[in-house]
C-alpha positions as CSV (number, residue, x, y, z in Angstrom):
1,X,-33.6,-61.2,-16.2
2,X,-32.9,-59.8,-19.7
3,X,-34.1,-56.4,-18.4
4,X,-31.1,-56.1,-16.2
5,X,-28.6,-55.9,-19.1
6,X,-27.0,-52.7,-20.2
7,X,-26.4,-52.3,-24.0
8,X,-23.6,-50.1,-25.2
9,X,-21.5,-49.6,-28.3
10,X,-17.7,-49.5,-28.5
11,X,-14.7,-50.0,-30.6
12,X,-12.3,-53.0,-30.2
13,X,-8.8,-51.6,-29.4
14,X,-6.9,-54.8,-28.6
15,X,-7.3,-58.5,-29.3
16,X,-6.3,-60.8,-26.4
17,X,-6.0,-64.7,-26.2
18,X,-9.1,-66.9,-25.7
19,X,-11.5,-64.7,-27.6
20,X,-11.1,-61.8,-25.1
21,X,-11.1,-58.2,-26.4
22,X,-10.3,-54.9,-24.9
23,X,-13.1,-52.5,-25.9
24,X,-13.3,-48.7,-25.6
25,X,-16.8,-47.6,-25.0
26,X,-18.5,-44.4,-26.1
27,X,-18.1,-43.2,-22.6
28,X,-14.3,-43.5,-22.8
29,X,-14.2,-46.5,-20.4
30,X,-12.1,-49.5,-21.3
31,X,-13.6,-52.9,-20.5
32,X,-12.8,-56.6,-21.2
33,X,-15.3,-58.4,-23.4
34,X,-15.7,-61.9,-24.6
35,X,-17.6,-63.3,-27.6
36,X,-21.2,-64.5,-27.2
37,X,-22.1,-68.0,-28.2
38,X,-23.7,-67.2,-31.5
39,X,-20.6,-65.3,-32.7
40,X,-18.4,-68.3,-31.7
41,X,-20.7,-70.8,-33.4
42,X,-20.9,-68.9,-36.7
43,X,-17.1,-68.0,-36.6
44,X,-17.6,-64.3,-36.8
45,X,-14.2,-62.7,-36.9
46,X,-13.6,-59.6,-34.7
47,X,-10.5,-57.5,-35.4
48,X,-9.1,-54.2,-34.0
49,X,-11.1,-51.2,-35.1
50,X,-14.4,-53.0,-35.4
51,X,-17.5,-51.3,-33.9
52,X,-19.4,-53.7,-31.6
53,X,-22.5,-53.9,-29.4
54,X,-21.7,-55.0,-25.8
55,X,-24.1,-56.4,-23.3
56,X,-23.0,-55.6,-19.7
57,X,-24.3,-56.5,-16.2
58,X,-25.1,-53.6,-13.9
59,X,-23.2,-55.4,-11.2
60,X,-19.8,-55.5,-12.9
61,X,-19.1,-52.6,-15.3
62,X,-15.6,-53.8,-16.1
63,X,-16.7,-56.9,-18.1
64,X,-19.1,-57.5,-21.0
65,X,-20.2,-59.8,-23.8
66,X,-19.9,-58.9,-27.5
67,X,-23.3,-59.7,-29.0
68,X,-23.0,-58.0,-32.5
69,X,-20.4,-56.6,-34.9
70,X,-21.6,-53.4,-36.5
């Protein structure tokens, strides 16, 4: 099922409670994204202005998972 994921890059524009972030994608869309498990376990801090890689499902293009900070 990994083949069904869409990988995009974006910039964090707002930090929300409960490890949620508003991210502006390269296509000028804004989505809600949460941290992946590895980023939570290793306490990787994400702040506004950070470039991130997002993994999205093709079924819901308004939500995603942050899998890497660039």
